[in-house]
C-alpha positions in Angstrom: 99.1 85.6 90.8 96.0 86.7 92.7 95.7 90.4 93.2 93.4 91.2 96.0 91.2 94.3 95.8 91.2 96.7 98.7 88.5 99.2 99.9 89.5 102.9 98.9 89.7 103.9 102.6 92.4 101.0 103.1 94.4 102.1 100.2 94.3 105.8 101.4 95.4 104.8 104.9 98.2 102.7 103.4 99.2 105.7 101.2 99.5 107.8 104.3 101.6 105.3 106.1 103.9 105.0 103.0 104.3 108.9 102.9 105.0 109.1 106.7 107.6 106.2 106.4 109.2 107.5 103.3 109.1 103.9 101.9 107.6 102.7 98.6 104.0 101.4 98.8 105.1 97.8 98.3 107.4 98.1 101.4 104.8 99.8 103.5 102.2 97.1 102.6 104.8 94.4 103.3 105.4 95.6 106.7 101.7 95.9 107.6 101.1 92.4 106.4 104.1 90.9 108.2 102.8 92.6 111.4 99.4 91.2 110.8 101.0 87.6 110.5 101.9 88.0 114.3 98.1 88.2 115.1 97.1 85.2 113.0 95.6 82.1 114.5 98.5 79.9 113.7 96.9 77.0 115.7 94.1 77.0 113.1 96.0 78.0 110.0 98.9 75.5 110.0 97.0 72.2 110.4 94.6 73.2 107.5 97.7 74.3 105.3 99.3 70.9 105.9 96.2 69.1 105.1 96.2 70.7 101.7 99.6 69.2 101.1 101.6 72.4 101.8 104.8 71.7 103.5 106.8 74.9 103.0 106.7 75.9 106.6 110.2 77.1 106.5 109.4 80.0 104.3 106.0 80.8 105.9 105.7 83.7 108.1 103.1 81.8 110.2 105.9 79.2 111.1 106.3 79.5 114.8 110.0 78.3 114.6 110.7 81.1 112.2 109.0 83.5 114.5 111.5 82.6 117.4 114.5 82.8 115.0 115.1 79.1 114.7 115.2 79.1 110.9 
């Protein structure tokens, strides 16, 4: 699986958020990422994803139906 590298300043900020929330680093990171999905350009991402043969929209956080609680 792909392991992205993050700048040291990003890791330090994430560590501060983790400490403030009292959650493990993985949970703190997950919350940041899921929140970021809300800001994604779904209109651009979803068609490109489907072009590549991905059809697992049901499990994707960018799925607009999931966003509205329809899944």
